[in-house]
MDTraj code that builds the backbone (N, CA, C; nanometers):
import mdtraj as md
import numpy as np

residues = "MET GLY SER ASN SER MET GLU VAL ASN LEU SER GLY LYS THR ALA LEU VAL THR GLY ALA SER SER GLY ILE GLY ALA ALA VAL ALA THR ALA LEU ALA ALA ASN GLY ALA THR VAL TRP VAL ASN HIS PRO ASP GLU ALA THR ALA GLU SER ALA GLU ALA VAL VAL THR SER ILE SER GLU SER GLY GLY ALA ALA GLN THR ILE GLN ALA ASP VAL SER SER GLU SER ASP VAL LEU ALA MET PHE SER THR LEU GLY SER GLY PRO LEU ASP ILE LEU VAL ASN ASN ALA GLY ALA ALA TRP GLY GLU SER PHE GLU THR PHE PRO GLU ALA GLY TRP ASP LYS VAL MET ASP LEU ASN VAL LYS SER ILE PHE PHE LEU THR GLN ALA MET HIS GLY LEU LEU LYS ALA GLY ALA SER ASP GLU GLN PRO ALA LYS VAL ILE ASN ILE ALA SER ILE ASP GLY LEU ARG LEU ASN PRO TRP GLU THR TYR SER".split()
xyz = np.array([
    [7.2029, 1.0645, 8.3081],
    [7.1808, 1.0484, 8.4500],
    [7.0486, 0.9765, 8.4716],
    [7.0364, 0.9055, 8.5810],
    [6.9164, 0.8291, 8.6095],
    [6.7981, 0.9165, 8.6460],
    [6.6823, 0.8550, 8.6548],
    [6.5600, 0.9302, 8.6824],
    [6.5567, 0.9875, 8.8236],
    [6.6362, 0.9350, 8.9143],
    [6.6406, 0.9871, 9.0509],
    [6.7468, 1.0950, 9.0668],
    [6.8142, 1.1315, 8.9576],
    [6.9215, 1.2301, 8.9628],
    [6.8730, 1.3628, 8.9086],
    [6.9347, 1.4677, 8.9570],
    [6.9050, 1.5998, 8.9041],
    [7.0263, 1.6460, 8.8253],
    [7.0062, 1.6756, 8.6973],
    [7.1159, 1.7233, 8.6158],
    [7.1352, 1.8722, 8.6405],
    [7.2595, 1.9098, 8.6587],
    [7.2954, 2.0481, 8.6844],
    [7.4069, 2.0827, 8.5870],
    [7.3970, 2.1971, 8.5220],
    [7.5010, 2.2398, 8.4296],
    [7.6071, 2.3174, 8.5064],
    [7.7234, 2.2572, 8.5207],
    [7.8343, 2.3204, 8.5912],
    [7.9458, 2.3613, 8.4950],
    [7.9140, 2.3702, 8.3668],
    [8.0135, 2.4122, 8.2676],
    [8.0705, 2.5476, 8.3064],
    [8.2025, 2.5581, 8.2976],
    [8.2692, 2.6829, 8.3319],
    [8.2953, 2.6999, 8.4803],
    [8.2497, 2.6051, 8.5631],
    [8.2702, 2.6122, 8.7081],
    [8.3924, 2.5305, 8.7462],
    [8.4590, 2.5731, 8.8524],
    [8.5750, 2.5023, 8.9051],
    [8.5444, 2.4575, 9.0469],
    [8.5790, 2.3320, 9.0766],
    [8.5523, 2.2751, 9.2084],
    [8.6808, 2.2166, 9.2672],
    [8.6935, 2.2269, 9.3978],
    [8.8005, 2.1621, 9.4731],
    [8.7335, 2.0657, 9.5694],
    [8.7711, 1.9375, 9.5615],
    [8.7155, 1.8365, 9.6507],
    [8.8301, 1.7796, 9.7330],
    [8.8255, 1.7986, 9.8644],
    [8.9310, 1.7451, 9.9508],
    [8.9050, 1.5975, 9.9773],
    [9.0121, 1.5245, 10.0010],
    [8.9987, 1.3817, 10.0279],
    [8.9316, 1.3093, 9.9128],
    [8.9675, 1.3460, 9.7894],
    [8.8966, 1.2945, 9.6728],
    [8.9666, 1.1775, 9.6043],
    [9.0653, 1.1198, 9.6693],
    [9.1359, 1.0080, 9.6057],
    [9.0630, 0.8755, 9.6207],
    [8.9548, 0.8739, 9.7004],
    [8.8770, 0.7511, 9.7169],
    [8.7428, 0.7845, 9.7814],
    [8.6584, 0.6857, 9.7895],
    [8.5329, 0.6957, 9.8632],
    [8.4393, 0.8055, 9.8185],
    [8.3785, 0.8710, 9.9165],
    [8.2798, 0.9758, 9.8904],
    [8.3423, 1.0898, 9.8108],
    [8.4634, 1.1303, 9.8448],
    [8.5291, 1.2395, 9.7741],
    [8.5477, 1.2093, 9.6263],
    [8.5901, 1.0880, 9.5937],
    [8.6059, 1.0486, 9.4537],
    [8.4710, 1.0505, 9.3827],
    [8.3667, 1.0040, 9.4490],
    [8.2326, 1.0029, 9.3896],
    [8.1824, 1.1458, 9.3662],
    [8.2065, 1.2347, 9.4602],
    [8.1642, 1.3743, 9.4450],
    [8.2412, 1.4397, 9.3309],
    [8.3732, 1.4181, 9.3259],
    [8.4546, 1.4752, 9.2178],
    [8.4062, 1.4254, 9.0819],
    [8.3768, 1.2976, 9.0729],
    [8.3288, 1.2379, 8.9485],
    [8.1946, 1.2958, 8.9080],
    [8.1046, 1.3125, 9.0031],
    [7.9720, 1.3685, 8.9735],
    [7.9814, 1.5140, 8.9298],
    [8.0650, 1.5921, 8.9957],
    [8.0825, 1.7322, 8.9566],
    [8.1368, 1.7414, 8.8146],
    [8.2368, 1.6592, 8.7829],
    [8.2952, 1.6594, 8.6487],
    [8.1943, 1.6119, 8.5448],
    [8.1133, 1.5134, 8.5803],
    [8.0118, 1.4627, 8.4872],
    [7.9091, 1.5699, 8.4525],
    [7.8949, 1.6670, 8.5403],
    [7.8011, 1.7767, 8.5166],
    [7.8706, 1.9018, 8.4633],
    [7.9977, 1.8867, 8.4217],
    [8.0655, 1.9937, 8.3514],
    [8.1707, 2.0723, 8.4264],
    [8.1843, 2.0526, 8.5567],
    [8.2834, 2.1281, 8.6335],
    [8.4251, 2.0782, 8.6047],
    [8.5207, 2.1683, 8.6126],
    [8.6615, 2.1314, 8.6147],
    [8.6950, 2.1067, 8.7608],
    [8.7513, 1.9909, 8.7906],
    [8.7662, 1.9484, 8.9298],
    [8.9125, 1.9313, 8.9685],
    [8.9445, 1.9867, 9.0850],
    [9.0727, 1.9602, 9.1509],
    [9.0492, 1.8453, 9.2471],
    [9.1218, 1.7344, 9.2271],
    [9.1104, 1.6145, 9.3103],
    [9.2217, 1.6208, 9.4141],
    [9.1843, 1.6593, 9.5359],
    [9.2835, 1.6731, 9.6424],
    [9.3133, 1.5388, 9.7073],
    [9.4411, 1.5200, 9.7379],
    [9.4859, 1.4041, 9.8149],
    [9.5959, 1.4515, 9.9085],
    [9.6134, 1.3846, 10.0241],
    [9.7019, 1.4396, 10.1274],
    [9.8512, 1.4126, 10.1130],
    [9.8903, 1.3056, 10.0438],
    [10.0321, 1.2690, 10.0459],
    [10.0664, 1.1769, 9.9290],
    [10.1934, 1.1410, 9.9208],
    [10.2390, 1.0531, 9.8126],
    [10.1728, 0.9158, 9.8174],
    [10.1353, 0.8695, 9.9352],
    [10.0715, 0.7385, 9.9474],
    [9.9357, 0.7336, 9.8777],
    [9.8717, 0.8501, 9.8619],
    [9.7396, 0.8547, 9.7982],
    [9.7447, 0.9100, 9.6562],
    [9.8646, 0.9419, 9.6075],
    [9.8792, 1.0031, 9.4745],
    [9.8291, 0.9114, 9.3637],
    [9.8607, 0.7834, 9.3716],
    [9.8210, 0.6902, 9.2661],
    [9.6688, 0.6775, 9.2573],
    [9.6019, 0.6694, 9.3708],
    [9.4559, 0.6582, 9.3662],
    [9.3920, 0.7888, 9.3190],
    [9.4521, 0.9037, 9.3524],
    [9.4013, 1.0313, 9.3025],
    [9.4177, 1.0394, 9.1510],
    [9.5307, 0.9922, 9.0999],
    [9.5523, 0.9900, 8.9550],
    [9.4510, 0.8978, 8.8872],
    [9.4150, 0.7883, 8.9525],
    [9.3144, 0.6970, 8.8960],
    [9.1786, 0.7663, 8.8862],
    [9.1443, 0.8487, 8.9845],
    [9.0186, 0.9243, 8.9803],
    [9.0220, 1.0216, 8.8626],
    [9.1328, 1.0925, 8.8463],
    [9.1477, 1.1877, 8.7358],
    [9.1393, 1.1154, 8.6014],
    [9.2054, 1.0023, 8.5904],
    [9.2008, 0.9245, 8.4661],
    [9.0583, 0.8810, 8.4349],
    [8.9865, 0.8333, 8.5347],
    [8.8470, 0.7919, 8.5150],
    [8.7611, 0.9091, 8.4690],
    [8.7789, 1.0241, 8.5316],
    [8.7038, 1.1445, 8.4926],
    [8.7378, 1.1829, 8.3490],
    [8.8665, 1.1810, 8.3152],
    [8.9103, 1.2187, 8.1803],
    [8.8553, 1.1229, 8.0757],
    [8.8574, 0.9933, 8.1071],
    [8.8053, 0.8933, 8.0134],
    [8.6553, 0.9082, 7.9917],
    [8.5869, 0.9709, 8.0865],
    [8.4431, 0.9955, 8.0731],
    [8.4136, 1.1306, 8.0092],
    [8.5184, 1.1996, 7.9664],
    [8.5002, 1.3285, 7.9001],
    [8.5060, 1.4488, 7.9921],
    [8.5385, 1.4278, 8.1187],
    [8.5462, 1.5378, 8.2141],
    [8.6861, 1.5947, 8.2252],
    [8.6972, 1.7026, 8.3011],
    [8.8258, 1.7692, 8.3212],
    [8.8609, 1.7681, 8.4693],
    [8.9787, 1.7163, 8.5003],
    [9.0220, 1.7099, 8.6403],
    [9.1734, 1.7024, 8.6459],
    [9.2263, 1.7414, 8.7613],
    [9.3681, 1.7256, 8.7894],
    [9.3862, 1.7089, 8.9390],
    [9.4972, 1.6496, 8.9767],
    [9.5234, 1.6273, 9.1188],
    [9.5903, 1.7493, 9.1795],
    [9.5740, 1.7602, 9.3108],
    [9.6443, 1.8618, 9.3874],
    [9.6736, 1.8023, 9.5249],
    [9.8011, 1.7897, 9.5557],
    [9.8409, 1.7291, 9.6831],
    [9.8496, 1.8347, 9.7911],
    [9.7810, 1.8105, 9.9026],
    [9.7894, 1.8975, 10.0196],
    [9.7227, 1.8279, 10.1364],
    [9.7892, 1.8256, 10.2488],
    [9.7290, 1.7807, 10.3741],
    [9.6509, 1.9008, 10.4263],
    [9.5184, 1.8959, 10.4169],
    [9.4386, 2.0132, 10.4504],
    [9.4385, 2.0461, 10.5995],
    [9.4969, 1.9602, 10.6820],
    [9.5109, 1.9940, 10.8238],
    [9.6409, 2.0700, 10.8501],
    [9.7201, 2.0930, 10.7457],
    [9.8472, 2.1645, 10.7567],
    [9.8334, 2.3036, 10.6957],
    [9.8593, 2.4068, 10.7749],
    [9.8479, 2.5440, 10.7254],
    [9.9395, 2.5683, 10.6061],
    [10.0633, 2.5181, 10.6122],
    [10.1564, 2.5412, 10.5019],
    [10.1093, 2.4710, 10.3745],
    [10.0519, 2.3517, 10.3864],
    [9.9988, 2.2819, 10.2690],
    [9.8787, 2.3559, 10.2108],
    [9.7925, 2.4098, 10.2968],
    [9.6759, 2.4848, 10.2493],
    [9.7210, 2.6099, 10.1744],
    [9.8205, 2.6798, 10.2274],
    [9.8709, 2.8000, 10.1604],
    [9.9363, 2.7652, 10.0267],
    [10.0075, 2.6533, 10.0208],
    [10.0667, 2.6089, 9.8949],
    [9.9580, 2.5722, 9.7945],
    [9.8522, 2.5087, 9.8415],
    [9.7415, 2.4732, 9.7535],
    [9.6744, 2.5997, 9.7004],
    [9.6557, 2.6971, 9.7866],
    [9.5985, 2.8257, 9.7456],
    [9.6825, 2.8871, 9.6338],
    [9.8138, 2.8843, 9.6483],
    [9.9030, 2.9382, 9.5453],
    [9.8886, 2.8622, 9.4141],
    [9.8756, 2.7307, 9.4222],
    [9.8597, 2.6484, 9.3025],
    [9.7304, 2.6805, 9.2291],
    [9.6253, 2.7082, 9.3039],
    [9.4958, 2.7370, 9.2420],
    [9.4956, 2.8724, 9.1710],
    [9.5900, 2.9578, 9.2002],
    [9.6015, 3.0851, 9.1308],
    [9.4990, 3.1867, 9.1760],
    [9.4537, 3.2688, 9.0836],
    [9.3637, 3.3789, 9.1191],
    [9.2166, 3.3411, 9.1147],
    [9.1873, 3.2175, 9.0843],
    [9.0488, 3.1720, 9.0865],
    [8.9788, 3.1976, 8.9554],
    [8.8505, 3.1957, 8.9524],
    [8.7678, 3.1732, 9.0697],
    [8.7596, 3.0257, 9.1072],
    [8.7162, 3.0027, 9.2282],
    [8.6810, 2.8699, 9.2756],
    [8.5315, 2.8775, 9.3047],
    [8.4537, 2.7991, 9.2346],
    [8.3082, 2.8076, 9.2458],
    [8.2504, 2.7149, 9.3513],
    [8.3170, 2.6012, 9.3722],
    [8.2653, 2.5012, 9.4654],
    [8.3814, 2.4463, 9.5475],
    [8.3687, 2.4506, 9.6784],
    [8.4651, 2.3887, 9.7692],
    [8.3914, 2.2792, 9.8448],
    [8.4400, 2.1563, 9.8313],
    [8.3804, 2.0436, 9.9034],
    [8.4800, 1.9986, 10.0089],
    [8.4474, 2.0269, 10.1358],
    [8.5294, 1.9837, 10.2496],
    [8.4869, 1.8410, 10.2836],
    [8.5617, 1.7459, 10.2307],
    [8.5271, 1.6054, 10.2477],
    [8.6309, 1.5278, 10.3278],
    [8.7562, 1.5721, 10.3277],
    [8.8627, 1.4963, 10.3938],
    [8.8277, 1.4716, 10.5397],
    [8.8543, 1.3518, 10.5854],
    [8.8238, 1.3193, 10.7242],
    [8.9034, 1.1989, 10.7709],
    [8.9096, 1.1825, 10.9007],
    [8.9838, 1.0719, 10.9592],
    [8.9112, 1.0214, 11.0834],
    [8.9428, 0.9003, 11.1201],
    [8.8942, 0.8416, 11.2454],
    [9.0145, 0.7786, 11.3151],
    [9.0013, 0.7577, 11.4436],
    [9.1074, 0.6932, 11.5200],
    [9.0376, 0.6014, 11.6197],
    [9.0520, 0.4732, 11.6009],
    [8.9876, 0.3774, 11.6900],
    [9.0852, 0.3204, 11.7903],
    [9.0531, 0.3377, 11.9138],
    [9.1372, 0.2818, 12.0202],
    [9.0565, 0.2828, 12.1492],
    [9.0919, 0.1946, 12.2405],
    [9.0155, 0.1851, 12.3647],
    [9.0254, 0.3142, 12.4464],
    [8.9262, 0.3354, 12.5286],
    [8.9197, 0.4535, 12.6135],
    [9.0450, 0.4655, 12.7000],
    [9.0893, 0.3535, 12.7539],
    [9.2018, 0.3543, 12.8469],
    [9.3331, 0.3975, 12.7811],
    [9.3493, 0.3723, 12.6521],
    [9.4772, 0.4014, 12.5867],
    [9.4655, 0.5048, 12.4747],
    [9.3490, 0.5664, 12.4583],
    [9.3298, 0.6618, 12.3491],
    [9.4286, 0.7767, 12.3643],
    [9.5148, 0.8005, 12.2624],
    [9.6224, 0.8994, 12.2761],
    [9.5804, 1.0411, 12.2344],
    [9.6475, 1.1371, 12.2907],
    [9.6237, 1.2761, 12.2530],
    [9.6549, 1.2980, 12.1049],
    [9.7567, 1.2304, 12.0535],
    [9.7924, 1.2449, 11.9117],
    [9.6770, 1.2005, 11.8218],
    [9.6075, 1.0949, 11.8600],
    [9.4912, 1.0485, 11.7838],
    [9.3779, 1.1495, 11.7889],
    [9.3533, 1.2014, 11.9073],
    [9.2505, 1.3051, 11.9242],
    [9.2815, 1.4263, 11.8359],
    [9.4074, 1.4735, 11.8431],
    [9.4479, 1.5912, 11.7670],
    [9.4383, 1.5681, 11.6164],
    [9.4781, 1.4503, 11.5688],
    [9.4723, 1.4220, 11.4254],
    [9.3280, 1.4317, 11.3762],
    [9.2358, 1.3699, 11.4475],
    [9.0954, 1.3693, 11.4071],
    [9.0366, 1.5100, 11.4137],
    [9.0589, 1.5803, 11.5229],
    [9.0015, 1.7145, 11.5373],
    [9.0636, 1.8138, 11.4397],
    [9.1948, 1.8037, 11.4164],
    [9.2600, 1.8943, 11.3217],
    [9.2048, 1.8761, 11.1806],
    [9.1849, 1.7523, 11.1397],
    [9.1365, 1.7277, 11.0041],
    [8.9855, 1.7447, 10.9930],
    [8.9102, 1.6884, 11.0852],
    [8.7641, 1.6858, 11.0723],
    [8.6956, 1.8157, 11.1135],
    [8.7606, 1.8961, 11.1961],
    [8.6951, 2.0170, 11.2474],
    [8.7733, 2.1425, 11.2083],
    [8.8952, 2.1511, 11.2562],
    [8.9737, 2.2734, 11.2368],
    [9.0014, 2.3030, 11.0900],
    [9.0351, 2.2007, 11.0130],
    [9.0741, 2.2242, 10.8733],
    [8.9593, 2.2791, 10.7893],
    [8.8372, 2.2429, 10.8204],
    [8.7222, 2.2929, 10.7439],
    [8.7161, 2.4446, 10.7518],
    [8.7314, 2.4985, 10.8710],
    [8.7276, 2.6437, 10.8876],
    [8.8444, 2.7103, 10.8163],
    [8.9665, 2.6640, 10.8437],
    [9.0834, 2.7327, 10.7913],
    [9.1001, 2.7154, 10.6402],
    [9.0592, 2.6020, 10.5848],
    [9.0632, 2.5868, 10.4397],
    [8.9610, 2.6791, 10.3745],
    [8.8413, 2.6847, 10.4292],
    [8.7391, 2.7747, 10.3736],
    [8.7849, 2.9194, 10.3847],
    [8.8460, 2.9550, 10.4970],
    [8.8986, 3.0902, 10.5146],
    [9.0048, 3.1206, 10.4094],
    [9.0957, 3.0276, 10.3866],
    [9.2031, 3.0490, 10.2893],
    [9.1485, 3.0618, 10.1472],
    [9.0422, 2.9909, 10.1158],
    [8.9854, 2.9916, 9.9805],
    [8.8777, 3.0988, 9.9613],
    [8.8481, 3.1739, 10.0655],
    [8.7390, 3.2717, 10.0607],
    [8.7525, 3.3699, 9.9447],
    [8.8711, 3.4227, 9.9247],
    [8.8920, 3.5174, 9.8152],
    [8.8663, 3.4546, 9.6791],
    [8.9108, 3.3306, 9.6607],
    [8.8865, 3.2597, 9.5345],
    [8.7380, 3.2305, 9.5169],
    [8.6702, 3.1994, 9.6264],
    [8.5262, 3.1723, 9.6204],
    [8.4483, 3.2992, 9.5850],
    [8.4930, 3.4122, 9.6362],
    [8.4263, 3.5395, 9.6057],
    [8.4565, 3.5872, 9.4638],
    [8.5705, 3.5450, 9.4085],
    [8.6168, 3.5979, 9.2796],
    [8.5149, 3.5838, 9.1668],
    [8.4465, 3.4736, 9.1593],
    [8.3511, 3.4534, 9.0507],
    [8.2074, 3.4509, 9.0958],
    [8.1840, 3.4788, 9.2221],
    [8.0485, 3.4702, 9.2767],
    [7.9672, 3.5943, 9.2427],
    [7.8379, 3.5743, 9.2320],
    [7.7450, 3.6853, 9.2099],
    [7.6164, 3.6535, 9.2849],
    [7.5250, 3.7490, 9.2897],
    [7.3963, 3.7229, 9.3546],
    [7.3226, 3.6104, 9.2842],
    [7.3362, 3.6043, 9.1508],
    [7.2677, 3.5018, 9.0733],
    [7.3380, 3.3662, 9.0822],
    [7.4689, 3.3684, 9.0948],
    [7.5488, 3.2461, 9.0990],
    [7.6481, 3.2510, 9.2145],
    [7.6021, 3.2340, 9.3392],
    [7.6955, 3.2379, 9.4520],
    [7.7873, 3.1157, 9.4516],
    [7.9038, 3.1320, 9.5105],
    [7.9940, 3.0192, 9.5289],
    [7.9328, 2.9265, 9.6334],
    [7.9747, 2.8007, 9.6311],
    [7.9194, 2.7010, 9.7216],
    [8.0305, 2.6391, 9.8064],
    [8.0022, 2.6209, 9.9349],
    [8.0895, 2.5450, 10.0241],
    [8.0047, 2.4314, 10.0787],
    [8.0504, 2.3096, 10.0532],
    [7.9783, 2.1900, 10.0962],
    [8.0651, 2.1180, 10.1979],
    [8.0130, 2.0973, 10.3172],
    [8.0852, 2.0276, 10.4228],
    [8.0250, 1.8894, 10.4410],
    [8.1066, 1.7877, 10.4242],
    [8.0627, 1.6500, 10.4422],
    [8.1114, 1.6044, 10.5795],
    [8.0185, 1.5557, 10.6596],
    [8.0518, 1.5155, 10.7964],
    [8.0259, 1.3669, 10.8168],
    [8.0764, 1.3177, 10.9249],
    [8.0597, 1.1771, 10.9593],
    [7.9177, 1.1467, 11.0035],
    [7.8742, 1.0287, 10.9717],
    [7.7446, 0.9801, 11.0189],
    [7.7437, 0.9733, 11.1719],
    [7.8616, 0.9708, 11.2327],
    [7.8704, 0.9639, 11.3783],
    [7.8182, 1.0902, 11.4453],
    [7.7942, 1.1949, 11.3671],
    [7.7304, 1.3133, 11.4218],
    [7.5813, 1.2930, 11.4435],
    [7.5272, 1.1870, 11.3853],
    [7.3835, 1.1597, 11.3941],
    [7.3480, 1.0412, 11.4831],
    [7.4439, 0.9538, 11.5029],
    [7.4158, 0.8348, 11.5835],
    [7.5422, 0.7921, 11.6569],
    [7.5253, 0.7095, 11.7561],
    [7.6378, 0.6597, 11.8343],
    [7.7142, 0.5545, 11.7542],
    [7.8437, 0.5747, 11.7424],
    [7.9297, 0.4798, 11.6739],
    [7.9515, 0.3596, 11.7652],
    [7.9390, 0.2368, 11.7143],
    [7.9590, 0.1194, 11.7996],
    [8.1051, 0.0912, 11.8335],
    [8.1990, 0.1583, 11.7638],
    [8.3409, 0.1383, 11.7886],
    [8.3942, 0.2459, 11.8804],
    [8.5130, 0.2235, 11.9313],
    [8.5745, 0.3203, 12.0218],
    [8.6483, 0.4261, 11.9404],
    [8.5742, 0.5294, 11.8991],
    [8.6282, 0.6405, 11.8214],
    [8.5879, 0.7693, 11.8915],
    [8.6502, 0.8001, 12.0010],
    [8.6052, 0.9069, 12.0918],
    [8.6124, 1.0463, 12.0345],
    [8.7170, 1.0784, 11.9601],
    [8.7266, 1.2131, 11.9052],
    [8.6336, 1.2285, 11.7870],
])
top = md.Topology()
chain = top.add_chain()
for i, resn in enumerate(residues, 1):
    res = top.add_residue(resn, chain, resSeq=i)
    for name in ("N", "CA", "C"):
        top.add_atom(name, md.element.get_by_symbol(name[0]), res)
traj = md.Trajectory(xyz[None], top)
């Protein structure tokens, strides 16, 4: 790792990274695996399966351990299915990274666009963390607590120049 990086030993830890088939999620999954964690690379649907597999292949080729897990984290049934797939845990790190935007003019911005963004970017973070709470507690201790990392849009800090109201 470079001089500006902090090396952390995550050997024996398991992480779930949502929206990890590309972008920030893929980078976070790769970094966690590079530091020893076994990583679940979440992707929402069949359209993103190939890119999620590419992330897993890259991690594996670098000596890390990862596998894909398909679930639309804004869907309660998908979250429950993902919980079942993860088994009895423990889950040491949950990275809520999945997110969406919907750009459209103020005059025509649809309720469906609003709901998609809010369901994924806001509601799913709470309900996914709630569903994984037992797995997060399973291996946690005072010395080694489980971690939940929420990644949010830069639009929470500044005004977006595009029409993305939700």
